[in-house]
C-alpha positions as CSV (number, residue, x, y, z in Angstrom):
1,M,0.0,0.0,0.0
2,A,1.4,3.3,-1.0
3,Q,2.4,5.7,1.7
4,T,1.5,9.4,1.7
5,A,4.7,11.5,1.7
6,P,4.9,14.2,4.4
7,P,4.0,17.6,3.1
8,L,6.7,20.0,2.0
9,P,7.4,23.0,4.2
10,A,5.8,26.3,3.2
11,T,9.2,27.6,2.1
12,Y,9.7,24.7,-0.4
13,A,8.5,25.3,-3.9
14,D,5.5,23.4,-5.3
15,P,7.0,20.5,-7.4
16,A,4.3,21.2,-10.0
17,K,5.5,24.8,-10.3
18,P,9.3,24.7,-9.8
19,A,11.3,27.9,-10.0
20,L,14.5,26.1,-10.9
21,P,14.9,24.4,-14.4
22,P,14.4,20.7,-14.7
23,S,17.3,18.3,-14.2
24,S,18.7,16.3,-17.1
25,F,18.7,13.2,-14.9
26,Q,17.5,10.0,-16.5
27,W,16.7,6.9,-14.5
28,D,18.7,3.8,-15.5
29,N,18.5,0.7,-13.3
30,A,21.6,-0.9,-14.8
31,R,23.8,2.0,-13.4
32,T,22.0,2.7,-10.1
33,A,22.7,1.7,-6.5
34,L,21.1,2.5,-3.2
35,V,23.4,4.0,-0.5
36,I,22.2,4.1,3.0
37,I,24.1,6.2,5.5
38,D,24.4,5.2,9.2
39,P,21.4,2.7,9.5
40,Q,22.5,2.1,13.1
41,I,20.8,1.8,16.5
42,D,22.3,5.1,17.9
43,F,20.6,7.0,15.1
44,M,17.4,5.2,14.2
45,S,16.2,3.4,17.3
46,P,14.5,4.8,20.5
47,K,17.3,2.7,22.2
48,G,20.0,4.8,20.6
49,K,22.2,7.4,22.2
50,G,21.1,10.1,19.7
51,W,17.4,9.5,19.9
52,S,16.7,12.7,21.9
53,I,18.3,14.7,19.1
54,V,17.0,12.9,16.0
55,G,14.1,10.8,17.2
56,E,11.3,13.3,16.3
57,S,12.5,13.6,12.7
58,V,13.1,9.9,12.3
59,T,9.5,9.3,13.5
60,E,8.0,12.1,11.3
61,Q,9.6,10.8,8.1
62,R,8.7,7.2,8.9
63,L,12.4,6.7,8.2
64,V,12.8,3.0,9.1
65,P,9.8,1.8,7.2
66,H,10.8,3.8,4.2
67,L,14.3,2.3,4.3
68,Q,12.9,-1.2,4.5
69,Q,10.8,-0.4,1.4
70,L,13.8,0.9,-0.5
71,M,16.0,-2.0,0.4
72,A,13.3,-4.5,-0.6
73,G,12.8,-2.7,-3.9
74,F,16.5,-2.7,-4.7
75,K,17.0,-6.3,-3.6
76,R,14.0,-7.3,-5.7
77,A,15.4,-5.6,-8.7
78,G,18.8,-7.2,-8.2
79,L,20.6,-3.8,-7.8
80,P,23.5,-3.0,-5.5
81,V,22.9,-1.7,-2.0
82,A,25.8,-0.1,-0.1
83,I,26.0,0.9,3.5
84,S,28.2,3.8,4.6
85,P,28.4,3.3,8.4
86,H,29.8,5.5,11.2
87,Y,32.1,3.9,13.8
88,Y,34.3,5.4,16.4
89,Y,37.3,3.4,17.9
90,P,39.2,4.3,21.0
91,H,41.8,6.2,19.1
92,D,39.2,8.5,17.7
93,H,38.4,9.7,21.1
94,R,41.9,11.2,21.3
95,W,41.3,13.8,18.7
96,L,42.7,17.2,19.7
97,H,40.1,19.3,17.9
98,E,36.4,18.8,17.2
99,A,33.4,20.7,15.7
100,P,30.1,20.8,17.7
101,A,28.4,17.7,16.1
102,E,31.6,15.7,16.6
103,T,31.7,16.8,20.3
104,V,28.1,15.7,20.8
105,Q,28.7,12.3,19.3
106,H,31.8,11.7,21.3
107,K,30.3,12.9,24.5
108,L,27.2,10.6,24.0
109,G,29.4,7.6,23.0
110,M,27.6,7.3,19.7
111,F,28.8,4.5,17.3
112,D,31.5,3.4,19.7
113,R,33.3,0.1,19.1
114,E,36.0,-1.6,21.0
115,G,38.4,-1.5,18.0
116,A,38.7,-2.0,14.3
117,L,39.9,-5.6,14.7
118,T,37.3,-6.9,17.0
119,L,33.5,-7.4,17.2
120,E,33.6,-7.6,21.0
121,G,30.5,-5.8,22.4
122,F,29.4,-4.8,18.9
123,R,26.2,-6.9,18.5
124,D,23.1,-5.0,19.7
125,S,25.3,-2.0,20.7
126,G,24.5,1.5,19.4
127,A,27.0,1.0,16.6
128,D,25.1,-2.1,15.3
129,F,22.6,-2.0,12.5
130,I,19.0,-1.6,13.4
131,P,17.1,-4.9,13.7
132,E,14.7,-4.0,10.9
133,L,17.4,-3.9,8.3
134,K,20.0,-6.2,9.8
135,A,19.0,-9.3,7.8
136,A,19.0,-7.5,4.5
137,I,22.4,-5.8,5.3
138,E,24.0,-9.1,6.3
139,D,22.7,-11.1,3.4
140,G,26.2,-11.5,1.9
141,K,25.4,-9.3,-1.1
142,T,25.2,-5.8,0.5
143,I,28.3,-3.7,0.3
144,V,29.3,-2.6,3.8
145,A,32.0,0.1,3.3
146,A,34.7,1.1,5.8
147,P,33.4,3.7,8.3
148,H,33.3,7.4,7.5
149,K,34.7,9.5,10.4
150,L,33.0,12.9,10.1
151,Y,30.3,13.5,7.5
152,G,31.4,12.7,4.0
153,P,32.7,9.6,2.2
154,Q,36.2,10.9,1.7
155,S,37.5,8.7,4.5
156,N,35.9,5.5,3.4
157,D,35.8,3.2,0.4
158,V,32.1,3.5,-0.7
159,M,33.0,5.3,-3.9
160,L,35.6,2.7,-4.9
161,Q,33.1,-0.1,-4.2
162,L,30.4,1.6,-6.4
163,R,32.8,2.4,-9.2
164,K,33.8,-1.3,-9.2
165,Q,30.2,-2.1,-9.9
166,R,30.1,0.4,-12.7
167,I,27.7,2.5,-10.8
168,D,27.4,6.2,-11.5
169,K,23.9,6.9,-10.3
170,I,23.1,6.9,-6.6
171,V,19.9,6.8,-4.6
172,L,20.8,8.3,-1.3
173,A,19.1,7.8,2.1
174,G,19.8,7.6,5.8
175,M,21.1,9.9,8.5
176,A,21.6,12.7,9.2
177,S,20.1,14.9,6.5
178,N,22.1,18.1,7.0
179,L,25.3,16.4,8.1
180,C,26.3,13.0,6.6
181,V,23.6,12.9,3.9
182,E,24.4,16.4,2.5
183,S,28.1,15.8,2.8
184,H,27.9,12.5,0.9
185,L,25.7,14.1,-1.7
186,R,28.1,17.0,-2.3
187,E,31.2,14.6,-2.6
188,F,29.4,12.1,-4.8
189,L,28.5,15.0,-7.2
190,E,32.0,16.3,-7.2
191,R,33.2,12.9,-8.2
192,G,30.9,12.7,-11.2
193,F,28.0,10.6,-9.8
194,E,24.4,11.6,-10.3
195,V,22.5,11.5,-7.1
196,V,18.8,11.2,-6.1
197,V,17.9,12.1,-2.5
198,V,14.9,10.3,-1.1
199,R,13.3,13.1,1.0
200,D,11.2,10.8,3.2
201,A,14.0,8.4,3.8
202,V,16.3,10.9,5.5
203,A,15.9,12.6,8.8
204,G,18.0,15.0,10.9
205,P,18.5,16.6,14.3
206,K,15.9,18.9,15.8
207,L,17.4,21.3,18.4
208,P,16.7,24.9,19.4
209,D,19.6,25.8,17.0
210,G,17.5,24.7,14.1
211,D,15.7,21.9,12.2
212,G,18.4,19.9,10.3
213,Y,15.9,18.1,8.1
214,L,14.3,21.3,6.8
215,S,17.6,23.0,6.3
216,A,18.9,20.1,4.2
217,L,15.7,19.8,2.2
218,V,16.3,23.3,0.7
219,N,19.8,22.4,-0.3
220,F,18.7,19.0,-1.8
221,R,16.4,20.9,-4.2
222,Y,19.2,23.1,-5.3
223,I,22.0,20.6,-5.8
224,A,20.7,17.0,-6.1
225,N,20.0,15.6,-9.6
226,A,16.5,14.7,-8.3
227,V,14.6,14.7,-5.1
228,M,12.0,11.9,-4.9
229,T,9.8,10.1,-2.4
230,T,10.2,6.4,-1.5
231,D,7.2,5.5,-3.5
232,Q,8.5,7.3,-6.5
233,V,11.8,5.4,-6.3
234,V,10.2,2.1,-5.9
235,A,8.0,2.8,-8.9
236,K,11.1,3.5,-11.0
237,L,12.7,0.2,-9.8
238,D,9.5,-1.7,-10.8
239,G,9.4,0.0,-14.2
240,R,6.3,2.1,-13.5
């Protein structure tokens, strides 16, 4: 059953009457992969350390059900799915300078693991994948990239993995909208990929300092090759 996408904010243009010119983007299943950023307990579960910051947005966007829907669609179509996860090891906590979001993550202990060479304490920790996606992620076919350390993919191998699959079109989803999602989007574009952002399959922080989801949504419209809903992406995958 199709889900109704959340309404766009008042400051976001009516898609039927865009002010910006149309994109040249053309859908092509053979060249497309799904990239999900940080589908981890600390970001997407009420049990996670970041829930007080992002939980409202995760709930509003129905993020987890939409990610399930996307993964099922890509798996059904036989197309690549890649995960760009966020892990912190003990040596990462010895950094000598941090920006605000890094400080919050380190202070809360988000995405913490015992080390790069051990899975001790990993299962069901905040760094582990959410239960709703775990079976699909661990099916032996999903690409699980090395961890990114701040926001973008510059410090992991997700782009190499996608290039090795001859992928140059990316459907982007996950967390957090104005941080890792936007940073991945910008870097992918700079490296020659075309990127679709799934606007109801991303979420962000909500603090007195501002709504990260809404701030990112405006930028997505300006710089992504396309902004779609989950239902629109699944329809494309199914040839509709």
